[in-house]
N, C-alpha and C positions, 0 to 999 in steps of 0.2 A: 505495501500500499505506501501511495505515497500523497503524504498530507503536506497543505500551504497554509496559511492562515491570511497569507496577501491577498487582494484583489487579482485574477487570472484576467492576464492583459488576452484583451480581442485582436489576436493579430493574425491576418488571414497570411498563410505562408508563399501565394501569390504574387499576392502584393508585395512583400518584402524581396521577392527575386523575378520582377517583373521585367527583368532584364534580357533573363533567358526569353521570354518571347518574342525579343530582336533579335538574338542570336542564331536560333534556329533557321528563320529564313535567311538568314547573313549568310550560315552553311551552305543551305541551298543555293544558294546566288552561284558560289563562288567554290563548288565542288570540283571543277575544272583547272581551279590555281593552285599555288602553293596557298596552304590551310593550317598553319599551325596555332596551337592551345595561345602561346604567347600572344600575339598579331592579334585573337578575337580579344583576349583579358584585355590590352592597351584601347582598342579601338570603343571596348567598355565601358572603361574607366573603372576596370576591379582590378586585382592582384587576380596572377595564374593559379594560384592554392585557392582562393575563395572561388574562381570560375569552374575549376574542377570540384568541388563540395557540392556548389549549385546547379550545375549541369546533371550531376550523377544524382542528385536528389529528387531533380524534377525527370529525367526520362530512365536511370537506373541505366546508363552508358557514361563511361569515361568519356569524354573529349574527343581523343584520337578515336576510341574504336568505333564510334557514333560517326567520324568522317570518311571511316575504311570501310565502314560497311553500306554507306549510303553510295560512294563510290563504286564498288561491287557491283549494288543493286541497279544501279543506274546502266554499270558493264554488262548484265546481264541482258539488258532489253535490248540492245547495241545489236549482241552476238546473235541472239535470236529472234530480231526483226530487223535485222540488216547486213546488207552484204559488205561491209568495213571487215579492212584487215585488222587480226589482234594487235599488230603494232598500231595502227591509229587509235583502236581502243583504249589498248594502254598510257599512250601519251594523252589520249583524251579524260582520261582517268585521272590523273595528276601526279600519275608514275614517272618516273625517268626512265625506265627501262623497262622489256618486255620481261625480263627473267623476273625484277622483282614483282610486276603484277601476277604473273603465271603463279609466281610464291603464296602475295598475298590472297588470289585467290582462289587457289585451293586450302587455305588454310581456312576462308570464311564459308566456301558452299562446298568442298568436300571431293569434287573433281576438277581438274584441269581445266582449263578456257574450251576447248578442244573436244573433251570429253561431254562438256555442258552444251556445244553446239551442236554436237551428236544425237543428243541423249532423249529423254520425252519427257524428262523432269525441268521446274522452273522454279529460281529462287528470287524472291523480293522481300528486301526487308521497306519495311515499311515507315517509312519519314515520321517523327513524333509532332503531333497537332499540337499546336499553342492551344487551343480552344481544349484540349483533352486534361491539359495540365489543371490538377485544383488542390492539389495537397505536396506536401514537400517530403519525399520517402527517405528512409536512411537505412542504408543495409550493414550491418553486422553482427561481431558476435554478441549475442547476446545470452545471460546466463538466468535460466528460470530455474526459481530454489524448491528446495524437496518440499510439497503441500501434502495438507489434506485435504481432502474432495470431500464435499457436500450436495447431492443433488436435488435439486427441487423439480418438482413434477404439476404441471399444471395445462387445462384444455386451450388457452392461448398462449401462441408465441410472444404478442404483442405488451407492453409491461412485462415479462419475464424475470428479466434482470432486477427491478426494483423489488416486486415480489420475493426472489430470490436473497436479496441482501437485506431485506427486512427481517426475511425467515431466522437467516444466519444470527441477526441480533437476537431477535428473540433464544434463541438456542446457547446463545455464551451469556446472554442475560450482562452485554455490557458491550465496550467500544472494542469496533477491528484491530487489532493489531498486526503488525506486517504486511507483508505486499499482498494485496489479493487478484487472481485471476479468475476468468470467469470463460465457458465456453460454452456451443448448444452440447449436450449430451445424445444417447441412444434413446429414440423415443417408444415408451410401451406402450402399442394399443393406438389410444386415440389420446391417450398422455405424452405432453412435450415435456421434455428434458433440458434443465441448463444447472452444469455444475461451476461451481463456487470452490475455490481453491484457494486455501490459507496458507502463508507461509508457515513452515515447523524448523526450518533450518538454513542457515546462510549458505550453506553448500549446493551443489547441482552442477553439468556437464554445459559447459556454453554450446552452444550450437548458432548458424546464422537464419538472422530474420531479415526480414524488410519490415519495419516498422515506420508508423506516423499516429499522430494524435487527434483523437474529433473532440468534439462538446457532447458531452452526455445528455444527447436524445435521443427517439427513435429514428428519425430521418437521417440527422449527420452520422449514428454507425453504418444505418446502411448503404448511405453514400458513401462513408469511408471505403470500408470493405467492398462495395461494387468497383470504388477508383483504383483499390491496393489489386485487385485480381481481375477485375476486365479490362483495365486502361492501362494499368503502369504494369501489369509483371506481364501485358501483353507484348506488348512493346520493349520491354527490357534486358537485359543479357540473362538474366535467371529465371526459371524453373521452379515450382513449385519441391518441395522435398517429400513431401507426406508425413513431417515428422509432429503434423498437430497443429492448429492457430492457435493462439491466447490472445485476451481482452486484460489489461489491467486498471482496475481503477485509480485512479486520482481521485483523493478526496478532501474537499476544503470544508469545513466548520462541522464538519462530522458527516459529510453528505455526499455523494460520488457527482463529480462537474465533470471530468472527463476521462476518456479510456485511452490508452493507448493501445493499438496494433498491431500484434505480431504474426506475420505472415511467413513461417518457416522457408527458404528456400535456399537454391545452390545454383552453380554455374551451368550454365543451358549446356548441353552436352553438342547438340548439334541446331541447326537453324533449321525450321521449317520450308519443306520442298513442296510446292503444287504440281500434280502429276495431272498430265491428259491421259485420261483412258474409257474402254467402252465397257458398258455394265450390263448383265440380264436386268429384267424386267422385273421390279419390286411390288409388293402388294402390302398397300396395311388398314387396319381399321383404324378410323381416325374420326377423335372430338376437335370440336371445334369451338372456340368460346372469344368473342369478344373485348379488347380490354385498353386501356391508353397504355400507351407505348411508354411512362415511363413507371408503369402498373403491369410488365406484361407477365411478370413471374407468378401472379395471379389469377390472370388469366390461361397461363400455360397451365398450374395447377388442378385449376377445375377442366379443364380440356382432359385430360391425364383421369381424373378422377370417372368421367363421363366413362371415357373408353372402359376403365375397370369396373366400375358397376357392371356396366349389361355384362361382359366378357366373365363377369364372377357369376353370374346368373345363368349365363346361358351355353358359354363357353371355357369353364374353367381349364379345361387341356389343355386348351390354347396360352392360357395365362405362364401355366406350368412347363412349358416346351418352348415360351419364346425365349430370342437368341437377338433379334433386331428391334429397336423403339425408333422412331418417327419424331421430328421436332423440326416445325416450320413457323415461322413471327414473319409477316409481312401488312403493311397499312397497322391498323389495329386490333391484326384476325393474330390467335395464336391457334396452333393444328399441334395434337400430342397423337400418335398414333401406337400400335404394334404390327408385328408382321402377321401376318393371315392368309399368307397363300393367290394364287390367282383364281382360282376356283370357290373363293369364300366370297357369301354372300349374305345381306342384312335382311332378315325375316321384316316383314310391313309394320309389324307392333313395335320393334325395334324406336324407331324414330318418334312417337306418339309417345312411347313411355318412357326414353331417354333425350326425348329435343329434339328439334330440327338438323345441328348441329352434328350431327353421326352418320359417318359414310365409309365408305370403301375407296382407297385413293390406288389408282396403277403408278406408278414410276415408268414412265415407257424405257424401254431399251434405248444404248445411243451413247454416244462421247458426251463424256461428264469430263469439266474443270475438279480435281478432287484436293482439298486443302485435310489435312491429319489437323487435329487440334486435341494434344494430350493433358489440356487444361479441364476439359470439360463445363468449359464455361458458358457465359450468353451467345445464343446461337445468333442475334444481331452482330455484334460486336466482329465475330470471325466474316458473317454473313460482308459485311462493308467492305474486311478486307478483300476477301475475291471479287466480288463487285470492282473495286477500285484496282485491283490485278489485272483485270481483265480488259478494262479500261484502257489502263496502262500500255499494252502488250497490243493493245488493238484484235482481241482473239475475240468472232462473232458467236453470240451468245441468243439463245432463245429468251424471249421476254417474261420470262417465268422465276420467282423465287428461290433462293440460296435456299436449299433446305438440308437437316443433319439428321444421321443415320447412328445411333448407339451402338453396338455391338458387345453383346458380353462373352466374355471368352472362359474356358469350363464351367459353365453356370454359375461363375461368383458375378455378384453385384458389388464388391466393394473398388473402388476407384481404379486400385491397380489393373482390374482385371477385367477393365471395360475401356472399348474405344471409340473414340467418335471422329468421325466425317465428316466436311459440308463438303454440298454438291451444288452445280451449275451445269443445266443441260445446254450444252453448246450448240451452235447450228450445224448442218450437215453441208457437207463442201456445196458450194453454188447454193445453196438454197437462201432467198431473201424472205421468205414470211415470215414476218413474227405471230407468237402463238400466246397467245395474253391469258394467265390463266382461270379469270373470270368470265372465259369465251369471249 
C-alpha cells in the first residue's frame, strides 16, 4: 500500500510529454535522412536522456529501435510493391551500404530482402499514432512481495473493488497496513471473484512489468487497462509474459485514490507477419447484438450468450466438440459464433425464442490476408491494423469487415492454448465488383 496525506496532483502525462506528439511525425518525414537521437533531442529542446525516457514511456520502443523498424517497414513495402533494385531501397532507407541494410533487415524481419521478395508473407511495423498516446508507461523490474490472498465474490463486476476493500477492512477490524494488490479471480458459476492481496513479507522475486498509474474510478481503470493492453502493448517491443497482472492501491486519507497497473511483459521474440493464403469454407452459428463502439465488449458478451443459450438447449454436443469461434465487429454491431459445419441449419423456433440476431454465417472459400494475434486482444484494434496494411500495400480486397477466428489447441481454453487469427477477404484476380456485407 502506498499512503500519502498530500494532495494528489492532477497531472496528465500526455500534457507533460506533449513534445513527443511532434517527435513522431518529424521522424516519419525524415526516415530517408540521417536521423539520430541527439539531433532529435536538440531540435525539441530536451536532453538526449530525457528523450529516451519519454519516448520509451509513450511508445514502448527506444528511439533508435523505432527508427530502424519504421525504415525497414517502408523498405518492405518497396520490395513487395515495386521493381526497385535492393541497392536503391537500401540507400533510401538511410543506410550507407547494402550489407548493413541486409543485416538490419534480417534482424528485424527474420529473412533476407531477397527471401522476403520471393516469399508469401508480409511484414509491417505500424507507426505510433499521436492520437493513441494517453498514458506514460514505465517498463522495468518490479518486486511483488509475498502476500496473503482474500477472495471476494459478488454477482456484479461494477464496484467489486470497493466492496472487496470494505469487506477486508471489516475482517481485520482496523487500518490496512503494507502494500495492497488486487486482480480478478476465477468466477464460480454466476459469482464473480476479485482477489485482494495484502503484503506479508518484504521479499519477492523481481519480474519485468509495464506499469502506469490511473485515478481510482471505474472508467479510468477500464480505460487504463484498455490502453495498456490494446494500444501500448500492441505497438511496443514487448509481449505479455503470462505471469499474471496486478493492480496496486494507492491510498490517501484511508481510502483508495489511485491504482498502479502492472502488466507482466517480456521482449517480443518476433514481429508479426501477415500472410496471404487460401482457406476452405467455414460455417458458424452466430449471435448478433448492437452496441456502442466504446461499449462493444458488452454487446460481444450478449451476442455470445445468445448463441450459447440456444446451443445448450438444442445442440449441447456442438459446444462440447467446438474448436473454432468467430468474432466480427463492424459499425455498431458485434457478432459472436461457434463453428457448426456446412449442413447445420437453424430451426424456425430459434429466431422466435432467441431473437432475430441468430443465424448461420458461411465464410466463403478464397484468398485472405491473415494476421495472427497472440495477445487475444480487441478485434477492432487488429482489424484497423490489417485494413491499414492492405491500403498501404495497395492490395485489392472485398468490402467486407475483418473477422477473427479463435481456435483451441488440445481442447484447452486457457490463453496458452488458444490461437487467434484475423481474416480479410481479398479480391480474385481481375475482379472489380465489391461485395457489401449487408447486400
